[in-house]
TIMI-2910 file (N, C-alpha, C, CB; in pm, 1 decimal, decimal comma, always signed):
<rs>
+----------+----------+----------+----------+----------+----------+----------+----------+----------+----------+----------+----------+------+
!      n_x !      n_y !      n_z !     ca_x !     ca_y !     ca_z !      c_x !      c_y !      c_z !     cb_x !     cb_y !     cb_z ! resn !
+----------+----------+----------+----------+----------+----------+----------+----------+----------+----------+----------+----------+------+
! +12521,3 !  +2733,6 !  +4325,1 ! +12632,1 !  +2747,2 !  +4232,1 ! +12590,4 !  +2840,3 !  +4117,7 ! +12676,2 !  +2608,2 !  +4177,7 !  Unk !
! +12674,4 !  +2936,5 !  +4087,1 ! +12646,5 !  +3034,2 !  +3982,1 ! +12695,0 !  +2979,9 !  +3848,4 ! +12713,7 !  +3170,4 !  +4013,6 !  Unk !
! +12609,5 !  +2986,8 !  +3747,7 ! +12655,6 !  +2950,3 !  +3613,7 ! +12631,4 !  +3068,7 !  +3521,3 ! +12582,9 !  +2821,9 !  +3561,0 !  Unk !
! +12724,1 !  +3089,2 !  +3431,9 ! +12715,1 !  +3204,6 !  +3341,7 ! +12608,6 !  +3182,5 !  +3235,3 ! +12850,7 !  +3231,6 !  +3275,2 !  Unk !
! +12544,4 !  +3291,0 !  +3196,1 ! +12446,1 !  +3283,6 !  +3088,4 ! +12518,8 !  +3281,9 !  +2954,8 ! +12346,3 !  +3402,6 !  +3095,3 !  Unk !
! +12447,5 !  +3243,8 !  +2850,1 ! +12507,0 !  +3242,8 !  +2716,2 ! +12555,1 !  +3381,4 !  +2675,9 ! +12406,4 !  +3190,8 !  +2613,6 !  Unk !
! +12478,7 !  +3486,0 !  +2711,7 ! +12519,4 !  +3622,6 !  +2677,4 ! +12649,7 !  +3660,1 !  +2746,3 ! +12409,8 !  +3722,3 !  +2715,6 !  Unk !
! +12666,5 !  +3619,9 !  +2872,8 ! +12790,6 !  +3649,5 !  +2944,8 ! +12908,7 !  +3578,5 !  +2880,4 ! +12778,5 !  +3608,5 !  +3092,3 !  Unk !
! +12887,2 !  +3454,8 !  +2837,3 ! +12994,3 !  +3379,3 !  +2771,3 ! +13029,6 !  +3445,1 !  +2639,0 ! +12952,5 !  +3231,7 !  +2748,6 !  Unk !
! +12928,9 !  +3488,1 !  +2562,1 ! +12954,5 !  +3553,5 !  +2433,4 ! +13034,3 !  +3682,2 !  +2451,9 ! +12822,3 !  +3583,7 !  +2361,5 !  Unk !
! +12995,4 !  +3762,4 !  +2550,5 ! +13066,7 !  +3888,1 !  +2576,2 ! +13210,6 !  +3859,3 !  +2614,5 ! +12997,0 !  +3969,3 !  +2687,5 !  Unk !
! +13231,4 !  +3761,7 !  +2701,3 ! +13367,2 !  +3727,0 !  +2742,6 ! +13448,3 !  +3677,4 !  +2623,3 ! +13364,3 !  +3620,2 !  +2853,3 !  Unk !
! +13387,9 !  +3594,7 !  +2536,4 ! +13458,8 !  +3544,4 !  +2418,9 ! +13496,5 !  +3657,9 !  +2325,7 ! +13373,7 !  +3441,7 !  +2344,6 !  Unk !
! +13404,5 !  +3752,4 !  +2304,0 ! +13433,1 !  +3860,1 !  +2209,8 ! +13544,5 !  +3950,1 !  +2260,7 ! +13307,7 !  +3942,3 !  +2183,7 !  Unk !
! +13554,3 !  +3968,9 !  +2392,3 ! +13661,0 !  +4052,0 !  +2446,6 ! +13796,0 !  +3983,1 !  +2434,6 ! +13632,6 !  +4086,2 !  +2592,2 !  Unk !
! +13795,9 !  +3851,8 !  +2423,8 ! +13920,9 !  +3777,6 !  +2414,3 ! +13966,4 !  +3760,1 !  +2270,2 ! +13905,8 !  +3642,5 !  +2479,8 !  Unk !
! +13883,7 !  +3795,3 !  +2172,9 ! +13920,2 !  +3772,6 !  +2033,4 ! +14030,5 !  +3868,7 !  +1992,4 ! +13797,8 !  +3788,9 !  +1941,2 !  Unk !
! +14139,1 !  +3813,8 !  +1941,1 ! +14252,5 !  +3893,2 !  +1896,0 ! +14299,7 !  +3840,4 !  +1761,3 ! +14367,7 !  +3890,2 !  +2000,0 !  Unk !
! +14318,8 !  +3929,7 !  +1666,6 ! +14372,9 !  +3889,6 !  +1537,1 ! +14518,9 !  +3848,5 !  +1555,4 ! +14360,2 !  +4005,0 !  +1432,5 !  Unk !
! +14562,5 !  +3750,0 !  +1477,4 ! +14701,5 !  +3704,8 !  +1485,3 ! +14768,7 !  +3720,7 !  +1349,4 ! +14709,0 !  +3557,3 !  +1532,5 !  Unk !
! +14901,5 !  +3708,2 !  +1348,9 ! +14977,6 !  +3717,1 !  +1224,5 ! +14956,7 !  +3850,4 !  +1155,8 ! +14938,9 !  +3604,6 !  +1130,8 !  Unk !
! +14931,4 !  +3843,1 !  +1025,1 ! +14910,7 !  +3966,0 !   +947,6 ! +14761,9 !  +3994,2 !   +924,8 ! +14982,9 !  +3956,2 !   +812,8 !  Unk !
! +14676,8 !  +3938,1 !  +1011,0 ! +14532,5 !  +3953,5 !   +993,6 ! +14478,4 !  +4074,9 !  +1069,5 ! +14460,7 !  +3827,2 !  +1039,9 !  Unk !
! +14370,8 !  +4130,6 !  +1015,3 ! +14299,6 !  +4241,0 !  +1078,6 ! +14153,9 !  +4197,0 !  +1094,2 ! +14311,6 !  +4374,7 !   +994,1 !  Unk !
! +14100,4 !  +4209,5 !  +1214,3 ! +13959,7 !  +4177,5 !  +1238,9 ! +13878,6 !  +4305,3 !  +1223,8 ! +13939,1 !  +4114,3 !  +1381,1 !  Unk !
! +13775,3 !  +4300,3 !  +1139,7 ! +13697,3 !  +4418,9 !  +1106,0 ! +13549,8 !  +4400,3 !  +1139,3 ! +13713,4 !  +4452,3 !   +958,6 !  Unk !
! +13489,5 !  +4504,7 !  +1197,0 ! +13345,1 !  +4505,9 !  +1219,3 ! +13281,9 !  +4573,4 !  +1098,2 ! +13306,8 !  +4580,2 !  +1353,8 !  Unk !
! +13209,4 !  +4495,6 !  +1020,5 ! +13145,6 !  +4547,1 !   +900,7 ! +12995,5 !  +4541,6 !   +919,5 ! +13188,6 !  +4467,5 !   +775,4 !  Unk !
! +12930,8 !  +4653,8 !   +905,6 ! +12785,6 !  +4658,4 !   +918,1 ! +12727,1 !  +4675,8 !   +779,3 ! +12739,9 !  +4773,4 !  +1013,4 !  Unk !
! +12733,2 !  +4570,2 !   +701,9 ! +12687,3 !  +4575,5 !   +563,7 ! +12538,2 !  +4544,9 !   +558,6 ! +12766,6 !  +4476,2 !   +475,2 !  Unk !
! +12461,6 !  +4643,7 !   +523,8 ! +12317,1 !  +4625,9 !   +510,9 ! +12286,8 !  +4590,6 !   +366,1 ! +12239,0 !  +4754,6 !   +555,3 !  Unk !
! +12230,7 !  +4473,2 !   +347,5 ! +12195,4 !  +4432,3 !   +211,8 ! +12044,2 !  +4431,4 !   +197,6 ! +12254,3 !  +4292,9 !   +178,3 !  Unk !
! +12001,5 !  +4470,1 !    +83,4 ! +11858,7 !  +4478,7 !    +56,7 ! +11819,9 !  +4365,9 !    -37,8 ! +11820,9 !  +4617,1 !     -3,2 !  Unk !
! +11711,3 !  +4296,6 !     -5,5 ! +11664,1 !  +4191,7 !    -94,7 ! +11596,7 !  +4254,8 !   -215,9 ! +11566,8 !  +4096,2 !    -21,4 !  Unk !
! +11625,9 !  +4197,6 !   -330,7 ! +11564,8 !  +4243,9 !   -455,0 ! +11508,3 !  +4122,5 !   -527,4 ! +11668,2 !  +4320,7 !   -545,0 !  Unk !
! +11418,7 !  +4146,8 !   -620,5 ! +11358,8 !  +4038,6 !   -698,0 ! +11373,4 !  +4071,1 !   -845,9 ! +11208,9 !  +4017,8 !   -659,9 !  Unk !
! +11422,5 !  +3972,5 !   -922,4 ! +11434,7 !  +3990,7 !  -1066,7 ! +11296,6 !  +3978,7 !  -1130,1 ! +11533,1 !  +3887,0 !  -1128,2 !  Unk !
! +11286,5 !  +4012,8 !  -1258,3 ! +11158,1 !  +4000,1 !  -1328,4 ! +11113,1 !  +3854,9 !  -1336,9 ! +11168,2 !  +4059,5 !  -1469,0 !  Unk !
! +11208,4 !  +3761,2 !  -1323,2 ! +11175,9 !  +3618,3 !  -1325,9 ! +11134,7 !  +3566,6 !  -1188,3 ! +11295,1 !  +3538,4 !  -1377,3 !  Unk !
! +11140,3 !  +3652,8 !  -1085,1 ! +11098,7 !  +3613,0 !   -951,4 ! +11209,9 !  +3559,9 !   -862,6 ! +10994,2 !  +3511,0 !   -962,1 !  Unk !
! +11335,0 !  +3572,4 !   -905,8 ! +11448,2 !  +3526,3 !   -825,2 ! +11480,9 !  +3632,8 !   -721,3 ! +11572,7 !  +3495,8 !   -914,6 !  Unk !
! +11486,8 !  +3591,1 !   -594,8 ! +11517,3 !  +3683,4 !   -485,3 ! +11666,4 !  +3675,1 !   -454,5 ! +11432,1 !  +3650,6 !   -358,0 !  Unk !
! +11731,1 !  +3790,3 !   -442,8 ! +11874,2 !  +3794,5 !   -413,5 ! +11905,0 !  +3916,7 !   -329,0 ! +11957,5 !  +3796,1 !   -543,7 !  Unk !
! +12024,9 !  +3915,9 !   -270,8 ! +12073,6 !  +4032,2 !   -196,2 ! +12184,3 !  +4096,9 !   -277,3 ! +12124,5 !  +3992,0 !    -53,3 !  Unk !
! +12200,4 !  +4228,7 !   -261,1 ! +12303,9 !  +4302,2 !   -334,5 ! +12440,8 !  +4238,1 !   -318,6 ! +12309,4 !  +4446,6 !   -287,6 !  Unk !
! +12473,8 !  +4193,9 !   -198,2 ! +12607,7 !  +4141,2 !   -171,9 ! +12633,9 !  +4010,5 !   -243,8 ! +12627,6 !  +4121,9 !    -24,0 !  Unk !
! +12530,7 !  +3941,8 !   -291,1 ! +12549,1 !  +3816,1 !   -361,3 ! +12591,1 !  +3838,3 !   -506,1 ! +12421,8 !  +3734,3 !   -356,1 !  Unk !
! +12583,1 !  +3958,9 !   -554,2 ! +12612,7 !  +3985,6 !   -693,6 ! +12757,1 !  +4023,7 !   -719,5 ! +12524,6 !  +4093,0 !   -742,9 !  Unk !
! +12813,1 !  +4107,8 !   -638,2 ! +12943,4 !  +4165,1 !   -668,6 ! +13042,4 !  +4141,1 !   -555,7 ! +12930,5 !  +4313,8 !   -695,6 !  Unk !
! +13127,7 !  +4040,6 !   -573,5 ! +13227,4 !  +4010,4 !   -471,0 ! +13338,5 !  +4114,6 !   -465,3 ! +13287,1 !  +3873,9 !   -496,1 !  Unk !
! +13347,7 !  +4199,9 !   -565,5 ! +13451,7 !  +4302,7 !   -564,9 ! +13400,9 !  +4432,4 !   -502,4 ! +13501,4 !  +4329,1 !   -707,4 !  Unk !
! +13287,7 !  +4425,1 !   -435,0 ! +13231,8 !  +4541,3 !   -366,6 ! +13332,5 !  +4594,5 !   -265,0 ! +13098,0 !  +4505,3 !   -297,3 !  Unk !
! +13354,3 !  +4725,5 !   -265,3 ! +13447,2 !  +4789,2 !   -171,9 ! +13365,7 !  +4847,5 !    -57,1 ! +13533,0 !  +4900,4 !   -242,8 !  Unk !
! +13405,8 !  +4815,6 !    +66,6 ! +13331,5 !  +4860,5 !   +184,6 ! +13425,8 !  +4924,3 !   +286,0 ! +13255,7 !  +4742,9 !   +249,1 !  Unk !
! +13368,2 !  +5003,7 !   +376,5 ! +13441,2 !  +5060,1 !   +489,4 ! +13401,9 !  +4983,5 !   +614,2 ! +13412,5 !  +5212,4 !   +505,8 !  Unk !
! +13500,6 !  +4949,6 !   +697,2 ! +13475,9 !  +4875,7 !   +820,9 ! +13559,7 !  +4933,4 !   +933,5 ! +13506,7 !  +4725,9 !   +802,5 !  Unk !
! +13511,8 !  +4914,1 !  +1056,3 ! +13585,6 !  +4959,1 !  +1174,4 ! +13682,8 !  +4850,2 !  +1219,0 ! +13488,3 !  +4995,7 !  +1289,7 !  Unk !
! +13805,8 !  +4890,0 !  +1249,6 ! +13907,6 !  +4794,9 !  +1294,9 ! +13876,0 !  +4752,3 !  +1438,1 ! +14050,6 !  +4857,4 !  +1286,1 !  Unk !
! +13865,9 !  +4620,7 !  +1459,3 ! +13836,9 !  +4564,4 !  +1591,2 ! +13964,7 !  +4515,7 !  +1658,4 ! +13736,0 !  +4449,2 !  +1579,6 !  Unk !
! +14053,2 !  +4453,2 !  +1579,7 ! +14178,3 !  +4399,5 !  +1633,7 ! +14281,3 !  +4391,5 !  +1521,6 ! +14156,1 !  +4259,1 !  +1698,6 !  Unk !
! +14407,8 !  +4415,2 !  +1554,8 ! +14515,6 !  +4415,2 !  +1455,7 ! +14620,1 !  +4312,3 !  +1496,6 ! +14579,7 !  +4556,9 !  +1442,0 !  Unk !
! +14653,8 !  +4222,3 !  +1404,5 ! +14756,9 !  +4122,3 !  +1431,2 ! +14893,7 !  +4187,1 !  +1444,6 ! +14759,5 !  +4017,4 !  +1320,5 !  Unk !
! +14987,1 !  +4120,7 !  +1513,0 ! +15118,3 !  +4179,6 !  +1540,7 ! +15207,3 !  +4198,4 !  +1417,8 ! +15190,0 !  +4094,5 !  +1638,9 !  Unk !
! +15178,7 !  +4129,3 !  +1307,8 ! +15264,3 !  +4139,6 !  +1189,8 ! +15204,2 !  +4224,6 !  +1078,0 ! +15293,9 !  +4002,5 !  +1137,2 !  Unk !
! +15099,7 !  +4299,1 !  +1108,3 ! +15039,6 !  +4388,4 !  +1008,4 ! +15132,8 !  +4507,1 !   +990,0 ! +14895,5 !  +4435,7 !  +1051,7 !  Unk !
! +15172,3 !  +4532,9 !   +864,6 ! +15269,6 !  +4639,0 !   +835,9 ! +15204,7 !  +4775,7 !   +817,4 ! +15348,7 !  +4603,9 !   +712,0 !  Unk !
! +15073,7 !  +4778,9 !   +797,9 ! +15001,6 !  +4905,0 !   +781,6 ! +14982,2 !  +4968,0 !   +918,7 ! +14864,4 !  +4883,0 !   +710,4 !  Unk !
! +14999,3 !  +5099,7 !   +927,0 ! +14986,3 !  +5169,6 !  +1054,5 ! +14838,8 !  +5194,7 !  +1085,4 ! +15064,7 !  +5303,0 !  +1052,0 !  Unk !
! +14774,5 !  +5096,2 !  +1148,0 ! +14634,3 !  +5109,4 !  +1186,9 ! +14618,2 !  +5065,4 !  +1331,7 ! +14542,3 !  +5026,0 !  +1093,5 !  Unk !
! +14506,6 !  +5107,2 !  +1390,4 ! +14479,7 !  +5070,1 !  +1529,7 ! +14329,8 !  +5047,2 !  +1546,0 ! +14530,5 !  +5180,5 !  +1628,7 !  Unk !
! +14292,9 !  +4989,4 !  +1658,7 ! +14152,1 !  +4967,6 !  +1688,2 ! +14077,1 !  +5100,2 !  +1681,1 ! +14134,6 !  +4902,2 !  +1827,1 !  Unk !
! +13960,7 !  +5097,2 !  +1618,0 ! +13879,2 !  +5217,6 !  +1604,8 ! +13896,9 !  +5289,9 !  +1472,6 ! +13910,6 !  +5311,0 !  +1715,6 !  Unk !
! +14008,6 !  +5266,0 !  +1401,8 ! +14026,6 !  +5325,0 !  +1268,9 ! +13925,3 !  +5263,1 !  +1172,9 ! +14172,5 !  +5303,5 !  +1217,0 !  Unk !
! +13903,4 !  +5329,3 !  +1060,8 ! +13817,1 !  +5276,9 !   +956,0 ! +13903,0 !  +5245,1 !   +835,1 ! +13704,1 !  +5377,6 !   +919,7 !  Unk !
! +13879,1 !  +5128,9 !   +774,6 ! +13957,6 !  +5086,9 !   +659,1 ! +13865,3 !  +5048,7 !   +544,2 ! +14049,8 !  +4969,1 !   +695,6 !  Unk !
! +13916,8 !  +5066,0 !   +425,0 ! +13845,8 !  +5031,3 !   +303,1 ! +13907,0 !  +4902,3 !   +249,6 ! +13853,2 !  +5147,1 !   +196,9 !  Unk !
! +13822,6 !  +4807,4 !   +206,9 ! +13872,1 !  +4678,8 !   +156,1 ! +13767,4 !  +4615,4 !    +65,3 ! +13907,6 !  +4582,8 !   +273,2 !  Unk !
! +13809,7 !  +4519,0 !    -17,2 ! +13717,6 !  +4447,6 !   -105,8 ! +13660,6 !  +4327,0 !    -33,3 ! +13788,7 !  +4404,0 !   -236,4 !  Unk !
! +13531,1 !  +4306,1 !    -46,7 ! +13465,0 !  +4195,1 !    +22,6 ! +13526,8 !  +4059,7 !     -9,8 ! +13318,4 !  +4192,9 !    -12,6 !  Unk !
! +13573,3 !  +4040,3 !   -132,5 ! +13627,5 !  +3909,1 !   -168,5 ! +13767,5 !  +3884,7 !   -114,0 ! +13629,5 !  +3894,4 !   -317,9 !  Unk !
! +13824,6 !  +3979,1 !    -40,3 ! +13958,8 !  +3958,9 !    +15,0 ! +13955,9 !  +3903,2 !   +157,1 ! +14035,5 !  +4089,6 !    +13,5 !  Unk !
! +13837,3 !  +3884,2 !   +214,7 ! +13827,9 !  +3828,0 !   +350,2 ! +13873,1 !  +3682,4 !   +348,8 ! +13682,6 !  +3839,2 !   +405,1 !  Unk !
! +13953,8 !  +3645,5 !   +447,7 ! +14002,1 !  +3507,8 !   +459,3 ! +13912,8 !  +3423,7 !   +549,0 ! +14144,1 !  +3506,4 !   +512,7 !  Unk !
! +13823,3 !  +3487,1 !   +621,9 ! +13734,7 !  +3414,3 !   +711,4 ! +13647,9 !  +3509,8 !   +789,8 ! +13814,4 !  +3326,2 !   +805,9 !  Unk !
! +13568,1 !  +3452,0 !   +878,7 ! +13475,0 !  +3530,2 !   +958,8 ! +13470,1 !  +3472,4 !  +1099,3 ! +13333,7 !  +3532,0 !   +894,8 !  Unk !
! +13433,0 !  +3555,4 !  +1195,3 ! +13414,4 !  +3512,8 !  +1333,9 ! +13282,0 !  +3569,8 !  +1380,2 ! +13533,0 !  +3559,7 !  +1426,6 !  Unk !
! +13198,3 !  +3486,0 !  +1441,0 ! +13068,5 !  +3534,5 !  +1487,5 ! +13039,7 !  +3478,6 !  +1625,3 ! +12956,3 !  +3495,9 !  +1389,1 !  Unk !
! +12997,8 !  +3567,2 !  +1715,2 ! +12946,8 !  +3527,4 !  +1845,3 ! +12839,1 !  +3627,1 !  +1884,5 ! +13060,7 !  +3520,8 !  +1952,8 !  Unk !
! +12719,7 !  +3578,9 !  +1906,0 ! +12609,1 !  +3669,4 !  +1937,0 ! +12586,7 !  +3767,5 !  +1824,0 ! +12635,7 !  +3744,6 !  +2067,2 !  Unk !
! +12582,4 !  +3895,8 !  +1856,8 ! +12561,9 !  +4000,4 !  +1756,8 ! +12692,2 !  +4047,6 !  +1693,2 ! +12491,1 !  +4117,8 !  +1819,5 !  Unk !
! +12805,1 !  +4002,6 !  +1745,8 ! +12934,9 !  +4045,6 !  +1693,9 ! +12975,9 !  +3958,7 !  +1575,5 ! +13042,4 !  +4040,0 !  +1804,4 !  Unk !
! +12996,4 !  +4022,5 !  +1460,4 ! +13044,3 !  +3953,1 !  +1341,0 ! +13169,8 !  +4024,9 !  +1294,8 ! +12935,0 !  +3949,3 !  +1227,4 !  Unk !
! +13278,6 !  +3949,8 !  +1280,8 ! +13405,6 !  +4007,9 !  +1237,9 ! +13450,1 !  +3944,4 !  +1107,3 ! +13513,8 !  +3989,8 !  +1346,1 !  Unk !
! +13498,8 !  +4026,9 !  +1015,4 ! +13562,6 !  +3978,4 !   +893,6 ! +13712,2 !  +3976,6 !   +918,9 ! +13526,4 !  +4067,3 !   +769,2 !  Unk !
! +13779,2 !  +3869,9 !   +877,2 ! +13923,9 !  +3858,3 !   +894,2 ! +13990,3 !  +3882,8 !   +759,7 ! +13963,6 !  +3718,5 !   +951,5 !  Unk !
! +14067,0 !  +3990,8 !   +752,2 ! +14125,6 !  +4035,8 !   +626,4 ! +14276,4 !  +4050,5 !   +643,9 ! +14062,0 !  +4169,8 !   +580,0 !  Unk !
! +14356,5 !  +3999,1 !   +548,7 ! +14501,3 !  +4021,3 !   +556,0 ! +14532,3 !  +4171,2 !   +547,9 ! +14574,1 !  +3944,8 !   +442,2 !  Unk !
! +14627,7 !  +4216,6 !   +626,7 ! +14663,7 !  +4358,0 !   +630,1 ! +14702,5 !  +4414,2 !   +495,0 ! +14775,5 !  +4378,9 !   +725,3 !  Unk !
! +14764,1 !  +4331,4 !   +410,0 ! +14807,4 !  +4380,6 !   +278,5 ! +14691,4 !  +4393,2 !   +179,6 ! +14913,4 !  +4287,7 !   +220,8 !  Unk !
! +14570,6 !  +4353,3 !   +218,7 ! +14452,8 !  +4366,4 !   +132,3 ! +14373,9 !  +4494,7 !   +160,2 ! +14361,9 !  +4245,6 !   +150,2 !  Unk !
! +14416,1 !  +4571,8 !   +258,7 ! +14347,2 !  +4697,1 !   +290,2 ! +14380,6 !  +4801,7 !   +184,7 ! +14386,2 !  +4747,8 !   +431,5 !  Unk !
! +14281,3 !  +4878,2 !   +142,8 ! +14299,9 !  +4974,8 !    +34,6 ! +14321,9 !  +5117,3 !    +83,4 ! +14181,1 !  +4971,8 !    -56,3 !  Unk !
! +14259,6 !  +5154,4 !   +195,8 ! +14271,7 !  +5290,2 !   +248,8 ! +14241,5 !  +5287,8 !   +397,8 ! +14176,3 !  +5388,5 !   +174,6 !  Unk !
! +14292,9 !  +5389,2 !   +469,0 ! +14272,0 !  +5398,8 !   +613,5 ! +14223,1 !  +5538,8 !   +646,8 ! +14402,5 !  +5365,7 !   +691,9 !  Unk !
! +14122,0 !  +5546,1 !   +731,4 ! +14073,4 !  +5673,6 !   +784,0 ! +14094,9 !  +5667,6 !   +934,9 ! +13920,4 !  +5699,9 !   +746,6 !  Unk !
! +14183,2 !  +5749,7 !   +984,8 ! +14220,5 !  +5749,1 !  +1126,5 ! +14101,9 !  +5787,9 !  +1213,2 ! +14338,2 !  +5844,6 !  +1152,0 !  Unk !
! +14086,2 !  +5717,8 !  +1325,3 ! +13973,8 !  +5743,9 !  +1415,8 ! +13989,3 !  +5874,2 !  +1492,5 ! +13958,7 !  +5629,9 !  +1513,3 !  Unk !
! +14110,7 !  +5925,9 !  +1506,2 ! +14131,7 !  +6046,9 !  +1586,3 ! +14121,5 !  +6172,0 !  +1503,5 ! +14265,9 !  +6042,7 !  +1654,0 !  Unk !
+----------+----------+----------+----------+----------+----------+----------+----------+----------+----------+----------+----------+------+
</rs>
């Protein structure tokens, strides 16, 4: 009897992930660097500023998103506007309401 590996299940799950409503699923590759204060406190850049603006690749677009975007486009948004996250294996998606997007760069 054949049983699927965890990696096969993760890949299958990620292909089935679809944003719903007015949500947009974004692949954000935010690299944060650890820093140390003079007092010895270790922190990451992303822990300091929730209003940080980032660019992310659109992974999935919900059916009620009014902004004209598609998979593969790049969008600008504030980190604190994410309503949730989805993670499976190496795939991490930020879920952001479509009306929270600040700018769009077309993939074509």
